[in-house]
N, C-alpha and C positions, 0 to 999 in steps of 0.2 A: 145660552147653553154652550159648554165647551166640548168640542169633538175629541180633542186629544190634549194631554197635558203631561209634561215632564217636570218634576219637582226636585231640584238639586240632584240630578241623576249623574252618576259617575260610572265609568266602565274602564276597568283595568285588564290588560292582557299581559300577564307576567309583570315585567318591570315597566311596561309601556302604558301610559294613561291615554286612552282613546277619547274619553269624555270626562270633563271635570266640573261637577256641580252645575250641569246645564238645566236651566229652567225655561220652559216655553209653554204657552197655552194658545191653542188655536180655536177661536170661536166657530161654531157650526155655521156653514154657509160662506165662510171666508176662504181666501187663498193665500197661503204662506209660502214665500220663497226662502228656502234654506240655502244660503250662499256660503262659499268658502273655497279655498284652493284644494287641490287633491290632497287627501290625508288629513283634512280638518276635522273629520268625525261625522260627516253628513250621513254616509251609508251606515255607520254604526248606529246612529240615532234611529234610522228607519228599521234596522234589524231589531232593535230593542222594542220599538213600537209594535212590530209584528209578532213579537214573542219568539223570534228565532234564537235569541239568546237573552239572558237575564242581566240586570244591572248589578254592579258591584256595590252601589249605594243609591239612595233616593227612591222615589216612587214614580210610577207611570200609570196613566189611565187612558184607555182607548174606548170611547163611548161609555165611560163610567165603569169599565171593567179592567181588571188586571190583564195585560196582553197575553199572559200565559193561559188564560181561560179561552178556549176556542170560541165561546160566545162573543168575545171581543172582536173577532175577525169577521163576523157576519156583516155583510154590507160594506166590505172593504175591497177596493180594487188596487192591485199593486203591479207596477212595471219596474222590474229590477234594472240596475245599471248594466250588469253583465247578463244579457239575455241568451240563455242556452236552451234551445228547443229540441225536441225529439225528431231528428231528421227524417226518420222513416214514416212519420205521420204526415197525412195531408193537412192542409190548412183547416178544412172543415172537421176532420176527425179530432184534431187538436182542440178546436173550439168546442166540440161536443164534450170532450173530457172536462174542460174548464167550466162549461155550462152545467154539467152534472155536479161538479164540486160547488157551484154557486146555488145549487138547489133547483135548477131548471130541468124540466122533463118534457118528453113528447113534442107535440106540435109547437108549444110555446117556446121550447128551447130552440127548435129549428127556425122559428120566426125571428127570434132575437139574434141568432147567429147570422141570419141573412141581413138583419138590420146593421149589426156592427161591422160586417164585412163590407157592406155598401158604404157605410160612413167612413171607414178607414181606407177604402180604395183597393181592397183585395178580393172583391167578389169574383172577378174573372180568374182568380188563381185558386179557387176553392178546392179543386182536385189535385193541385200540385203538391209534391212533397216539399216539406220545409227545407230539406237539404239542398234543394235546387233554387232557393230564393236568395236574392241579394240582401245585404245588410239592411238597406233601407226598407225593403218589403218585410223583412223579419221584424223590424221595429214597428211597422204598421200592424202586423199580426199581434205583437205584444200589446199594443194599444187596444186592439179588438178584444183580447182576452180580459184586459183590465176593465173594460166597459161592460162585460157580461154581468147580468144580474142587476143592472142599474144601481151601482154602489152609491152609498151616501158619503163615502170618504174615498178619495183617490190619493195614493202615495206613489209619486212618480220620481224615479231616480235617474237623473240625466236623460229626460224624455226625448230630446231631439238628437241624441247620439245616432250617427249613421244616416240621418235624413238629409235629403237635398233641400235646396231653398223652397221648393214647392211643398215638400213634406213638412218642413218647419212651419210654414204658413198654415198648413192644414192642422198640424198639432196645436197651434195656438187656437184655431177655431174649435177644435174638439174640446179643449180645456174650457174655453169660454162657454160652450154649449152645456158642459157638465155643471158649471157654476150657475147657469141660468135656471137649471132644474133644481137648484138648492144643494148641490153636492159641495162638500168641503174638499179643498185640494191642497196638498203639500207637494211642492216642486223642489227637489234637491238639484242644485246646479252650480257650476262655477261661471256660467255665462250671465253677466249682468243684464244684457239686452233681453234675454228670454224671460227673466224674472220681471223686468220692467213691463213687459207686454202681457203677462198672465197673472200677476199677483197684486194684492192690495196691502199685504204686510210682508215684512222681510226680517230675517234674523241672520246675522253673519257669524259664522264659526271660524275660529283660528286656533289651531293647536288644541282642539277639544274644548274650547271655552266660547261662550257667547260674548262677542265683543261689541255688538250693536244689535238692537231690535226695535221694531215699532212700525207704524204705518209707512207705506212706501214713500 
């Protein structure tokens, strides 16, 4: 079963071509590293998969649905590259909001929030405002919200950004744990070492085109 698929997908922004006939298929339960330098089209590909924007050509399927269909995003956890969080909210309040969006309610939501805060090492900052947290702690909170609802697909854009060496090691463990429970993972990065440690398949983008792909 294929978790996500891009078939000859192109994306043009005025005169600029961000993606040019990109084709990728990610089997359920696998982990794909999407590699390439800054500006290669990695984030554009993720935005298309999430239905934030539509392709100029080609077709996309996310869990068998068009990404523009909200049903396609059920069971998807997303960590964006540029993580902008509402500074006035506390960590717990922010996670309650995302828990609700993931369909969690009541005591079950609070238990899962406790679990993801403990996992990502922010349990002792639950009452702190997001505006007072360091970049590394905010990245941990970003991971926590992505894990809410036990997603079957994780889309992680530069997931180790802002993390110290301990945080990077922890992030590898979190991704490995998600895979052990059967989650499909797509990691977008320009760091070869991170993809080597977390992925079993790789695709390399350059100037909007796939120049190499296959098993790691």
